[in-house]
MARVO-843028 format. One record per atom (N, C-alpha, C): residue number from 1; x, y, z; atom name. Coordinates in steps of 0.1 Angstrom, whole numbers. Each point is the difference from the previous one (the first is absolute). Layout:
N
{node NUM; {X; Y; Z}; CA}
...
END
This chain:
229
{node 1; {161; 410; 255}; N}
{node 1; {9; -12; 0}; CA}
{node 1; {1; -5; -15}; C}
{node 2; {12; -2; -5}; N}
{node 2; {1; -5; -14}; CA}
{node 2; {-3; -15; 0}; C}
{node 3; {-2; -5; -13}; N}
{node 3; {-3; -14; -2}; CA}
{node 3; {12; -8; 5}; C}
{node 4; {12; 5; -3}; N}
{node 4; {12; -8; 4}; CA}
{node 4; {1; -1; 15}; C}
{node 5; {-3; 11; 7}; N}
{node 5; {1; 0; 15}; CA}
{node 5; {-11; -10; 5}; C}
{node 6; {-11; 0; -6}; N}
{node 6; {-11; -9; 5}; CA}
{node 6; {5; -15; -2}; C}
{node 7; {5; -3; -12}; N}
{node 7; {4; -14; -2}; CA}
{node 7; {12; -3; 9}; C}
{node 8; {10; 9; 2}; N}
{node 8; {11; -3; 8}; CA}
{node 8; {-5; -3; 14}; C}
{node 9; {-10; 8; 5}; N}
{node 9; {-5; -3; 13}; CA}
{node 9; {-9; -12; 1}; C}
{node 10; {-4; -5; -12}; N}
{node 10; {-8; -12; -1}; CA}
{node 10; {-14; 2; 6}; C}
{node 11; {-6; 12; -1}; N}
{node 11; {-13; 3; 4}; CA}
{node 11; {-9; -9; -9}; C}
{node 12; {-9; -8; 6}; N}
{node 12; {-9; -8; -8}; CA}
{node 12; {7; -13; -5}; C}
{node 13; {12; -2; 4}; N}
{node 13; {8; -12; -5}; CA}
{node 13; {-8; -13; 4}; C}
{node 14; {-4; -8; -9}; N}
{node 14; {-7; -12; 3}; CA}
{node 14; {8; -11; 6}; C}
{node 15; {13; 0; -2}; N}
{node 15; {9; -10; 6}; CA}
{node 15; {3; -11; -9}; C}
{node 16; {-10; -4; -9}; N}
{node 16; {3; -12; -8}; CA}
{node 16; {8; 4; -13}; C}
{node 17; {0; 13; -3}; N}
{node 17; {7; 4; -13}; CA}
{node 17; {15; 0; 3}; C}
{node 18; {8; -6; -9}; N}
{node 18; {14; -1; 1}; CA}
{node 18; {6; 14; -1}; C}
{node 19; {11; 2; 6}; N}
{node 19; {7; 13; -1}; CA}
{node 19; {4; 4; -14}; C}
{node 20; {3; -10; -8}; N}
{node 20; {5; 3; -14}; CA}
{node 20; {-12; 5; -8}; C}
{node 21; {-12; -3; 3}; N}
{node 21; {-12; 6; -7}; CA}
{node 21; {0; 15; 2}; C}
{node 22; {2; 4; 12}; N}
{node 22; {0; 14; 3}; CA}
{node 22; {12; 7; -7}; C}
{node 23; {12; -7; 0}; N}
{node 23; {12; 6; -6}; CA}
{node 23; {-2; 2; -15}; C}
{node 24; {-7; -10; -7}; N}
{node 24; {-2; 1; -14}; CA}
{node 24; {-9; 12; -3}; C}
{node 25; {-11; 1; 7}; N}
{node 25; {-9; 11; -2}; CA}
{node 25; {6; 13; 3}; C}
{node 26; {8; 1; 10}; N}
{node 26; {7; 12; 4}; CA}
{node 26; {10; 5; -11}; C}
{node 27; {8; -10; -5}; N}
{node 27; {11; 3; -9}; CA}
{node 27; {-4; 1; -15}; C}
{node 28; {-10; -8; -4}; N}
{node 28; {-4; -1; -14}; CA}
{node 28; {-13; 7; -3}; C}
{node 29; {-8; 4; 10}; N}
{node 29; {-12; 7; -3}; CA}
{node 29; {-10; -9; -7}; C}
{node 30; {-7; 6; -10}; N}
{node 30; {-10; -6; -8}; CA}
{node 30; {5; -13; -7}; C}
{node 31; {12; 1; -5}; N}
{node 31; {6; -11; -7}; CA}
{node 31; {2; -12; 10}; C}
{node 32; {4; 3; 12}; N}
{node 32; {1; -10; 10}; CA}
{node 32; {-13; -7; 4}; C}
{node 33; {-11; 8; 0}; N}
{node 33; {-13; -6; 2}; CA}
{node 33; {-3; -10; -11}; C}
{node 34; {2; 4; -13}; N}
{node 34; {-2; -9; -11}; CA}
{node 34; {8; -12; 1}; C}
{node 35; {13; 1; 4}; N}
{node 35; {9; -11; 1}; CA}
{node 35; {-5; -10; 11}; C}
{node 36; {-5; 5; 11}; N}
{node 36; {-5; -8; 11}; CA}
{node 36; {-12; -7; -4}; C}
{node 37; {-9; 6; -7}; N}
{node 37; {-12; -6; -5}; CA}
{node 37; {3; -11; -10}; C}
{node 38; {10; 3; -8}; N}
{node 38; {5; -11; -10}; CA}
{node 38; {5; -12; 8}; C}
{node 39; {8; 2; 10}; N}
{node 39; {5; -11; 8}; CA}
{node 39; {-12; -7; 8}; C}
{node 40; {-10; 8; 4}; N}
{node 40; {-11; -6; 7}; CA}
{node 40; {-7; -11; -8}; C}
{node 41; {0; 2; -13}; N}
{node 41; {-6; -11; -9}; CA}
{node 41; {8; -13; 1}; C}
{node 42; {13; 2; 1}; N}
{node 42; {9; -12; 0}; CA}
{node 42; {4; -5; 13}; C}
{node 43; {-1; 8; 11}; N}
{node 43; {4; -4; 13}; CA}
{node 43; {-12; 4; 9}; C}
{node 44; {-10; -9; 2}; N}
{node 44; {-12; 4; 8}; CA}
{node 44; {2; 6; 13}; C}
{node 45; {11; -4; 8}; N}
{node 45; {2; 6; 13}; CA}
{node 45; {2; 16; 0}; C}
{node 46; {2; 5; -12}; N}
{node 46; {1; 15; -2}; CA}
{node 46; {-14; 4; -2}; C}
{node 47; {-7; 6; 10}; N}
{node 47; {-15; 2; -1}; CA}
{node 47; {-3; 14; -6}; C}
{node 48; {-8; 0; -11}; N}
{node 48; {-4; 13; -5}; CA}
{node 48; {-9; 7; 9}; C}
{node 49; {-7; -7; 9}; N}
{node 49; {-9; 7; 9}; CA}
{node 49; {8; 8; 11}; C}
{node 50; {13; -2; 0}; N}
{node 50; {8; 8; 9}; CA}
{node 50; {7; 11; -8}; C}
{node 51; {5; -4; -12}; N}
{node 51; {7; 9; -9}; CA}
{node 51; {-8; 12; -5}; C}
{node 52; {-12; -3; -5}; N}
{node 52; {-9; 10; -6}; CA}
{node 52; {-5; 10; 10}; C}
{node 53; {-5; -4; 12}; N}
{node 53; {-4; 11; 10}; CA}
{node 53; {12; 8; 4}; C}
{node 54; {12; -6; 1}; N}
{node 54; {12; 8; 3}; CA}
{node 54; {2; 11; -11}; C}
{node 55; {-1; -5; -12}; N}
{node 55; {1; 10; -11}; CA}
{node 55; {-10; 11; 0}; C}
{node 56; {-12; -4; 4}; N}
{node 56; {-11; 10; 1}; CA}
{node 56; {3; 10; 11}; C}
{node 57; {5; -5; 11}; N}
{node 57; {4; 9; 11}; CA}
{node 57; {11; 9; -4}; C}
{node 58; {10; -5; -6}; N}
{node 58; {12; 8; -5}; CA}
{node 58; {-5; 10; -10}; C}
{node 59; {-9; -3; -8}; N}
{node 59; {-6; 10; -10}; CA}
{node 59; {-7; 11; 7}; C}
{node 60; {-7; -4; 11}; N}
{node 60; {-7; 11; 8}; CA}
{node 60; {10; 10; 6}; C}
{node 61; {11; -5; 4}; N}
{node 61; {10; 9; 7}; CA}
{node 61; {8; 8; -11}; C}
{node 62; {-2; -4; -13}; N}
{node 62; {7; 8; -10}; CA}
{node 62; {13; -7; -4}; C}
{node 63; {4; -11; 6}; N}
{node 63; {12; -7; -3}; CA}
{node 63; {-1; -7; -14}; C}
{node 64; {-12; -4; -3}; N}
{node 64; {-2; -7; -13}; CA}
{node 64; {-11; 8; -8}; C}
{node 65; {0; -2; -13}; N}
{node 65; {-11; 6; -8}; CA}
{node 65; {-11; -10; -2}; C}
{node 66; {-12; 2; 5}; N}
{node 66; {-10; -10; -1}; CA}
{node 66; {-4; -3; -14}; C}
{node 67; {2; 9; -9}; N}
{node 67; {-4; -2; -14}; CA}
{node 67; {11; -8; -7}; C}
{node 68; {11; -2; 6}; N}
{node 68; {11; -9; -6}; CA}
{node 68; {0; -13; 8}; C}
{node 69; {-4; 0; 13}; N}
{node 69; {1; -13; 7}; CA}
{node 69; {-10; -10; -5}; C}
{node 70; {-12; 4; -3}; N}
{node 70; {-10; -10; -5}; CA}
{node 70; {4; -6; -13}; C}
{node 71; {4; 7; -11}; N}
{node 71; {5; -7; -12}; CA}
{node 71; {12; -8; 2}; C}
{node 72; {9; 5; 9}; N}
{node 72; {13; -8; 2}; CA}
{node 72; {-4; -13; 7}; C}
{node 73; {-9; 0; 9}; N}
{node 73; {-4; -13; 7}; CA}
{node 73; {-8; -9; -10}; C}
{node 74; {-8; 6; -9}; N}
{node 74; {-7; -8; -9}; CA}
{node 74; {9; -6; -11}; C}
{node 75; {10; 8; -4}; N}
{node 75; {9; -6; -10}; CA}
{node 75; {8; -11; 7}; C}
{node 76; {4; 2; 12}; N}
{node 76; {7; -11; 7}; CA}
{node 76; {-8; -13; 1}; C}
{node 77; {-13; 2; 3}; N}
{node 77; {-10; -11; 1}; CA}
{node 77; {0; -8; -13}; C}
{node 78; {-2; 8; -11}; N}
{node 78; {-1; -6; -14}; CA}
{node 78; {13; -7; -4}; C}
{node 79; {11; 6; 3}; N}
{node 79; {13; -7; -4}; CA}
{node 79; {2; -13; 8}; C}
{node 80; {-3; 1; 13}; N}
{node 80; {1; -12; 8}; CA}
{node 80; {-10; -11; -5}; C}
{node 81; {-12; 4; -3}; N}
{node 81; {-10; -10; -5}; CA}
{node 81; {5; -6; -14}; C}
{node 82; {7; 8; -8}; N}
{node 82; {5; -5; -13}; CA}
{node 82; {11; -11; 2}; C}
{node 83; {8; 2; 10}; N}
{node 83; {10; -10; 3}; CA}
{node 83; {-7; -14; 3}; C}
{node 84; {-10; 1; 9}; N}
{node 84; {-7; -13; 3}; CA}
{node 84; {-8; -5; -11}; C}
{node 85; {-6; 9; -8}; N}
{node 85; {-7; -4; -12}; CA}
{node 85; {10; -8; -9}; C}
{node 86; {12; 5; -1}; N}
{node 86; {10; -7; -9}; CA}
{node 86; {4; -13; 6}; C}
{node 87; {0; -2; 13}; N}
{node 87; {3; -13; 7}; CA}
{node 87; {-11; -9; -4}; C}
{node 88; {-13; 4; 1}; N}
{node 88; {-11; -8; -4}; CA}
{node 88; {0; -4; -14}; C}
{node 89; {3; 9; -9}; N}
{node 89; {1; -2; -14}; CA}
{node 89; {11; -11; -4}; C}
{node 90; {11; 1; 8}; N}
{node 90; {11; -9; -2}; CA}
{node 90; {-5; -14; 4}; C}
{node 91; {-7; -1; 12}; N}
{node 91; {-4; -13; 4}; CA}
{node 91; {-10; -6; -10}; C}
{node 92; {-11; 7; -2}; N}
{node 92; {-10; -5; -9}; CA}
{node 92; {-7; -12; 5}; C}
{node 93; {-11; -4; -7}; N}
{node 93; {-7; -12; 4}; CA}
{node 93; {8; -13; -3}; C}
{node 94; {8; 0; -10}; N}
{node 94; {7; -12; -4}; CA}
{node 94; {10; -4; 11}; C}
{node 95; {8; 10; 5}; N}
{node 95; {9; -2; 10}; CA}
{node 95; {-7; -4; 13}; C}
{node 96; {-11; 6; 3}; N}
{node 96; {-7; -3; 12}; CA}
{node 96; {-6; -14; 0}; C}
{node 97; {-5; -4; -12}; N}
{node 97; {-5; -14; -1}; CA}
{node 97; {11; -10; 2}; C}
{node 98; {12; 3; -5}; N}
{node 98; {11; -9; 2}; CA}
{node 98; {4; 0; 15}; C}
{node 99; {0; 11; 7}; N}
{node 99; {3; 1; 14}; CA}
{node 99; {-11; -8; 8}; C}
{node 100; {-12; 1; -4}; N}
{node 100; {-12; -6; 7}; CA}
{node 100; {2; -15; 1}; C}
{node 101; {8; -6; -9}; N}
{node 101; {2; -14; 0}; CA}
{node 101; {11; -4; 10}; C}
{node 102; {7; 9; 5}; N}
{node 102; {11; -3; 9}; CA}
{node 102; {-6; -3; 14}; C}
{node 103; {5; -10; 7}; N}
{node 103; {-6; -3; 13}; CA}
{node 103; {2; 10; 10}; C}
{node 104; {11; 8; -1}; N}
{node 104; {3; 11; 10}; CA}
{node 104; {-8; 12; -2}; C}
{node 105; {-6; 2; -12}; N}
{node 105; {-7; 12; -3}; CA}
{node 105; {-15; -1; 4}; C}
{node 106; {-3; 7; 11}; N}
{node 106; {-14; -2; 6}; CA}
{node 106; {-9; 12; -3}; C}
{node 107; {5; 11; -6}; N}
{node 107; {-8; 12; -1}; CA}
{node 107; {-12; -2; -9}; C}
{node 108; {2; -8; -10}; N}
{node 108; {-12; -2; -9}; CA}
{node 108; {1; -14; -7}; C}
{node 109; {-11; -4; -6}; N}
{node 109; {-1; -13; -7}; CA}
{node 109; {-4; 3; -14}; C}
{node 110; {0; -10; -8}; N}
{node 110; {-5; 2; -14}; CA}
{node 110; {-14; 5; -1}; C}
{node 111; {-8; -6; 9}; N}
{node 111; {-15; 4; 0}; CA}
{node 111; {-1; 14; 5}; C}
{node 112; {7; 3; 10}; N}
{node 112; {0; 14; 5}; CA}
{node 112; {4; 10; -11}; C}
{node 113; {10; -3; -7}; N}
{node 113; {5; 9; -11}; CA}
{node 113; {-11; 2; -10}; C}
{node 114; {-6; -11; -4}; N}
{node 114; {-11; 1; -10}; CA}
{node 114; {-11; 9; 5}; C}
{node 115; {-4; -3; 12}; N}
{node 115; {-11; 9; 6}; CA}
{node 115; {5; 14; 1}; C}
{node 116; {12; 2; 5}; N}
{node 116; {5; 14; 2}; CA}
{node 116; {1; 7; -13}; C}
{node 117; {4; -7; -11}; N}
{node 117; {0; 6; -13}; CA}
{node 117; {-13; 5; -5}; C}
{node 118; {-10; -8; 3}; N}
{node 118; {-14; 4; -4}; CA}
{node 118; {-5; 12; 8}; C}
{node 119; {3; 0; 13}; N}
{node 119; {-5; 10; 9}; CA}
{node 119; {7; 13; -4}; C}
{node 120; {13; 0; -2}; N}
{node 120; {8; 12; -3}; CA}
{node 120; {-4; 6; -13}; C}
{node 121; {-2; -9; -10}; N}
{node 121; {-4; 4; -13}; CA}
{node 121; {-13; 8; 1}; C}
{node 122; {-9; -4; 9}; N}
{node 122; {-13; 7; 1}; CA}
{node 122; {0; 12; 9}; C}
{node 123; {8; -1; 11}; N}
{node 123; {-1; 11; 11}; CA}
{node 123; {14; 6; 2}; C}
{node 124; {10; -3; -8}; N}
{node 124; {13; 6; 2}; CA}
{node 124; {1; 15; 1}; C}
{node 125; {-8; 7; -7}; N}
{node 125; {1; 14; 0}; CA}
{node 125; {-5; 6; 14}; C}
{node 126; {-10; -6; 5}; N}
{node 126; {-5; 4; 14}; CA}
{node 126; {10; -4; 10}; C}
{node 127; {6; -12; -1}; N}
{node 127; {10; -4; 10}; CA}
{node 127; {12; 9; 0}; C}
{node 128; {5; 4; -11}; N}
{node 128; {11; 9; -1}; CA}
{node 128; {-3; 14; 6}; C}
{node 129; {-12; 5; -4}; N}
{node 129; {-4; 14; 4}; CA}
{node 129; {-2; 0; 15}; C}
{node 130; {-8; -9; 5}; N}
{node 130; {-3; 1; 15}; CA}
{node 130; {11; -6; 8}; C}
{node 131; {7; -10; -6}; N}
{node 131; {11; -6; 8}; CA}
{node 131; {11; 10; 3}; C}
{node 132; {1; 11; -8}; N}
{node 132; {10; 10; 3}; CA}
{node 132; {-3; 8; 13}; C}
{node 133; {-12; -2; 5}; N}
{node 133; {-5; 7; 12}; CA}
{node 133; {-1; -9; 12}; C}
{node 134; {7; -12; 0}; N}
{node 134; {0; -10; 11}; CA}
{node 134; {14; -2; 4}; C}
{node 135; {3; 2; 13}; N}
{node 135; {14; -2; 5}; CA}
{node 135; {5; -14; -4}; C}
{node 136; {12; -1; -3}; N}
{node 136; {7; -13; -4}; CA}
{node 136; {-5; -4; -14}; C}
{node 137; {-13; -1; -2}; N}
{node 137; {-5; -5; -13}; CA}
{node 137; {4; 10; -11}; C}
{node 138; {1; 13; 4}; N}
{node 138; {3; 10; -10}; CA}
{node 138; {14; -3; -6}; C}
{node 139; {8; -7; 7}; N}
{node 139; {14; -2; -5}; CA}
{node 139; {0; -12; -10}; C}
{node 140; {-8; -11; 4}; N}
{node 140; {1; -12; -8}; CA}
{node 140; {-10; -2; -11}; C}
{node 141; {-10; 9; -1}; N}
{node 141; {-11; -1; -10}; CA}
{node 141; {6; 1; -14}; C}
{node 142; {11; 7; -1}; N}
{node 142; {6; 2; -14}; CA}
{node 142; {5; -14; -5}; C}
{node 143; {4; -9; 8}; N}
{node 143; {5; -13; -5}; CA}
{node 143; {-10; -8; -8}; C}
{node 144; {-12; -2; 5}; N}
{node 144; {-10; -7; -8}; CA}
{node 144; {-4; 7; -13}; C}
{node 145; {1; 14; 1}; N}
{node 145; {-3; 7; -12}; CA}
{node 145; {11; -2; -11}; C}
{node 146; {12; -2; 5}; N}
{node 146; {11; -3; -10}; CA}
{node 146; {-1; -14; -5}; C}
{node 147; {-4; -10; 9}; N}
{node 147; {-2; -14; -4}; CA}
{node 147; {-10; -1; -10}; C}
{node 148; {-11; 8; 2}; N}
{node 148; {-11; -1; -10}; CA}
{node 148; {2; 8; -12}; C}
{node 149; {12; 7; 0}; N}
{node 149; {3; 9; -12}; CA}
{node 149; {-11; 10; -3}; C}
{node 150; {-5; 7; 11}; N}
{node 150; {-10; 11; -1}; CA}
{node 150; {7; 10; -9}; C}
{node 151; {-7; 5; -10}; N}
{node 151; {6; 11; -9}; CA}
{node 151; {6; 11; 8}; C}
{node 152; {13; 3; -3}; N}
{node 152; {7; 9; 8}; CA}
{node 152; {-6; 14; 1}; C}
{node 153; {-6; 6; -10}; N}
{node 153; {-7; 13; 2}; CA}
{node 153; {-11; -1; 10}; C}
{node 154; {-8; -11; -1}; N}
{node 154; {-11; -1; 10}; CA}
{node 154; {6; -2; 14}; C}
{node 155; {10; -8; 2}; N}
{node 155; {6; -2; 13}; CA}
{node 155; {5; 14; 5}; C}
{node 156; {7; 7; -8}; N}
{node 156; {6; 13; 4}; CA}
{node 156; {-11; 10; 4}; C}
{node 157; {-11; 0; -7}; N}
{node 157; {-11; 9; 3}; CA}
{node 157; {-6; -4; 13}; C}
{node 158; {-4; -12; 2}; N}
{node 158; {-6; -5; 12}; CA}
{node 158; {9; 2; 12}; C}
{node 159; {13; -3; -1}; N}
{node 159; {9; 2; 11}; CA}
{node 159; {2; 14; 3}; C}
{node 160; {1; 9; -10}; N}
{node 160; {1; 14; 3}; CA}
{node 160; {-12; 6; 7}; C}
{node 161; {-12; -4; -4}; N}
{node 161; {-12; 5; 7}; CA}
{node 161; {-1; -5; 14}; C}
{node 162; {2; -13; 2}; N}
{node 162; {0; -6; 14}; CA}
{node 162; {10; 6; 9}; C}
{node 163; {13; 1; -5}; N}
{node 163; {11; 5; 8}; CA}
{node 163; {-2; 15; 2}; C}
{node 164; {-5; 7; -10}; N}
{node 164; {-2; 14; 2}; CA}
{node 164; {-10; 4; 11}; C}
{node 165; {-11; -8; 0}; N}
{node 165; {-10; 2; 11}; CA}
{node 165; {5; -3; 13}; C}
{node 166; {7; -12; 1}; N}
{node 166; {6; -4; 13}; CA}
{node 166; {10; 11; 5}; C}
{node 167; {9; 4; -9}; N}
{node 167; {10; 10; 4}; CA}
{node 167; {-6; 13; 4}; C}
{node 168; {-10; 5; -7}; N}
{node 168; {-7; 12; 3}; CA}
{node 168; {-7; 0; 14}; C}
{node 169; {-6; -11; 3}; N}
{node 169; {-7; -2; 13}; CA}
{node 169; {10; 2; 11}; C}
{node 170; {11; -7; -1}; N}
{node 170; {10; -1; 12}; CA}
{node 170; {8; 12; 0}; C}
{node 171; {4; 6; -11}; N}
{node 171; {7; 13; 1}; CA}
{node 171; {-10; 11; 6}; C}
{node 172; {-12; -1; -4}; N}
{node 172; {-10; 10; 5}; CA}
{node 172; {-2; -2; 15}; C}
{node 173; {0; -13; 5}; N}
{node 173; {-1; -2; 14}; CA}
{node 173; {11; 5; 8}; C}
{node 174; {12; -1; -6}; N}
{node 174; {12; 5; 7}; CA}
{node 174; {-1; 15; 1}; C}
{node 175; {-5; 7; -11}; N}
{node 175; {-1; 14; 0}; CA}
{node 175; {-10; 5; 11}; C}
{node 176; {-12; -7; 0}; N}
{node 176; {-10; 3; 10}; CA}
{node 176; {4; -2; 14}; C}
{node 177; {6; -11; 3}; N}
{node 177; {4; -4; 14}; CA}
{node 177; {12; 8; 5}; C}
{node 178; {8; 5; -9}; N}
{node 178; {12; 7; 4}; CA}
{node 178; {9; -8; 9}; C}
{node 179; {3; 5; 12}; N}
{node 179; {9; -7; 9}; CA}
{node 179; {-4; -14; 4}; C}
{node 180; {-13; -3; -2}; N}
{node 180; {-6; -13; 4}; CA}
{node 180; {0; -9; -12}; C}
{node 181; {8; 2; -11}; N}
{node 181; {0; -8; -12}; CA}
{node 181; {2; -15; 3}; C}
{node 182; {8; -2; 11}; N}
{node 182; {4; -14; 3}; CA}
{node 182; {-12; -9; 4}; C}
{node 183; {-12; 7; 4}; N}
{node 183; {-11; -8; 3}; CA}
{node 183; {-6; -9; -11}; C}
{node 184; {3; 5; -12}; N}
{node 184; {-5; -8; -12}; CA}
{node 184; {5; -14; 0}; C}
{node 185; {13; -2; 3}; N}
{node 185; {5; -13; 0}; CA}
{node 185; {-6; -8; 11}; C}
{node 186; {-3; 6; 11}; N}
{node 186; {-7; -6; 12}; CA}
{node 186; {-14; -5; -4}; C}
{node 187; {-7; 8; -8}; N}
{node 187; {-13; -4; -4}; CA}
{node 187; {0; -11; -10}; C}
{node 188; {10; 0; -9}; N}
{node 188; {0; -10; -11}; CA}
{node 188; {8; -13; 4}; C}
{node 189; {8; 2; 11}; N}
{node 189; {8; -12; 4}; CA}
{node 189; {-8; -13; 2}; C}
{node 190; {-12; 1; 7}; N}
{node 190; {-8; -12; 2}; CA}
{node 190; {-5; -6; -13}; C}
{node 191; {-3; 9; -10}; N}
{node 191; {-4; -5; -13}; CA}
{node 191; {11; -8; -7}; C}
{node 192; {12; 6; 1}; N}
{node 192; {11; -7; -6}; CA}
{node 192; {3; -14; 6}; C}
{node 193; {-2; 0; 14}; N}
{node 193; {2; -13; 7}; CA}
{node 193; {-10; -10; -4}; C}
{node 194; {-12; 5; -2}; N}
{node 194; {-11; -9; -4}; CA}
{node 194; {3; -6; -14}; C}
{node 195; {3; 9; -9}; N}
{node 195; {3; -5; -14}; CA}
{node 195; {12; -10; 1}; C}
{node 196; {11; 4; 7}; N}
{node 196; {11; -9; 1}; CA}
{node 196; {-4; -14; 6}; C}
{node 197; {-8; 1; 11}; N}
{node 197; {-5; -12; 6}; CA}
{node 197; {-8; -9; -10}; C}
{node 198; {-8; 6; -8}; N}
{node 198; {-8; -8; -10}; CA}
{node 198; {9; -6; -10}; C}
{node 199; {11; 8; -4}; N}
{node 199; {9; -6; -10}; CA}
{node 199; {8; -12; 6}; C}
{node 200; {4; 1; 12}; N}
{node 200; {7; -11; 7}; CA}
{node 200; {-9; -12; 1}; C}
{node 201; {-12; 2; 5}; N}
{node 201; {-9; -11; 1}; CA}
{node 201; {-3; -6; -13}; C}
{node 202; {-1; 8; -11}; N}
{node 202; {-2; -5; -13}; CA}
{node 202; {11; -9; -5}; C}
{node 203; {13; 5; 3}; N}
{node 203; {11; -8; -4}; CA}
{node 203; {1; -13; 7}; C}
{node 204; {-3; 0; 13}; N}
{node 204; {0; -12; 8}; CA}
{node 204; {-10; -10; -5}; C}
{node 205; {-12; 5; -3}; N}
{node 205; {-11; -8; -6}; CA}
{node 205; {5; -7; -13}; C}
{node 206; {6; 8; -8}; N}
{node 206; {5; -5; -13}; CA}
{node 206; {10; -11; 2}; C}
{node 207; {9; 2; 9}; N}
{node 207; {11; -10; 3}; CA}
{node 207; {-6; -13; 5}; C}
{node 208; {-10; 1; 9}; N}
{node 208; {-6; -12; 6}; CA}
{node 208; {-8; -7; -11}; C}
{node 209; {-7; 8; -8}; N}
{node 209; {-8; -6; -11}; CA}
{node 209; {9; -8; -10}; C}
{node 210; {12; 6; -3}; N}
{node 210; {9; -6; -9}; CA}
{node 210; {6; -13; 6}; C}
{node 211; {3; 0; 13}; N}
{node 211; {5; -12; 6}; CA}
{node 211; {-11; -11; 0}; C}
{node 212; {-12; 4; 3}; N}
{node 212; {-11; -10; 0}; CA}
{node 212; {-2; -6; -14}; C}
{node 213; {1; 8; -10}; N}
{node 213; {-1; -5; -14}; CA}
{node 213; {11; -9; -4}; C}
{node 214; {12; 3; 4}; N}
{node 214; {11; -9; -2}; CA}
{node 214; {-2; -13; 7}; C}
{node 215; {-4; 1; 13}; N}
{node 215; {-3; -13; 8}; CA}
{node 215; {-10; -8; -7}; C}
{node 216; {-11; 6; -5}; N}
{node 216; {-11; -7; -6}; CA}
{node 216; {5; -7; -13}; C}
{node 217; {8; 7; -8}; N}
{node 217; {5; -6; -12}; CA}
{node 217; {10; -12; 3}; C}
{node 218; {8; 1; 11}; N}
{node 218; {9; -10; 4}; CA}
{node 218; {-8; -13; 4}; C}
{node 219; {-11; 3; 8}; N}
{node 219; {-8; -12; 4}; CA}
{node 219; {-7; -6; -12}; C}
{node 220; {-4; 8; -10}; N}
{node 220; {-7; -6; -12}; CA}
{node 220; {10; -9; -7}; C}
{node 221; {13; 5; -1}; N}
{node 221; {10; -8; -8}; CA}
{node 221; {3; -13; 8}; C}
{node 222; {1; 1; 13}; N}
{node 222; {2; -12; 8}; CA}
{node 222; {-12; -10; -2}; C}
{node 223; {-12; 6; 1}; N}
{node 223; {-12; -9; -2}; CA}
{node 223; {0; -6; -14}; C}
{node 224; {3; 8; -10}; N}
{node 224; {0; -6; -13}; CA}
{node 224; {11; -11; -2}; C}
{node 225; {11; 2; 6}; N}
{node 225; {11; -10; -1}; CA}
{node 225; {-4; -13; 7}; C}
{node 226; {-7; 1; 12}; N}
{node 226; {-4; -11; 7}; CA}
{node 226; {-11; -8; -8}; C}
{node 227; {-9; 8; -6}; N}
{node 227; {-10; -6; -8}; CA}
{node 227; {5; -8; -12}; C}
{node 228; {11; 4; -6}; N}
{node 228; {6; -7; -11}; CA}
{node 228; {6; -13; 4}; C}
{node 229; {5; 0; 12}; N}
{node 229; {6; -13; 5}; CA}
{node 229; {-11; -10; 3}; C}
END
């Protein structure tokens, strides 16, 4: 049975992967895999843990060249990371500090930025390298690297290594599992949900903290005004 027949019959189809993902891989081959991984950096709902095993499975059937799939996926990862690095570099600490003063901006405060700058300056390399191997985080870790203006050659090297390892593992799993490549997304799905849950909880906590800080400052101003009278 050919790779195209298997995909058309949807053997091992995990269900969560959109039809257009299959269409791009079918029509564009290795370049399509690279394009999807590029988009995965910018649009998190496009999961690399589904795309890469599919690519490995297609390579096993002979529909794709495994020696081209891996570099295509890695180039896509690096290019997507570069876009987000550029967003971070455009933001910079100065713009973020200005945003931190806005009442509606709850993501960070001046103190958080100062602490984050120190932490990233010390551990940024490890955060970029290992962050590329964590669902969801792998997409956004490039932004703080850009904000901190990590030297571009270092960022590219760390991103290439981290992305290359991640891509090789999941392409290899798709090759090994064959028709059962869809199981990979089932295995990693709970991890993605846990990470997403932690991110949501963190954002809620930041919003509540910001609201409390604003309330405390308002009470202090009221108290100070009453004291003057």
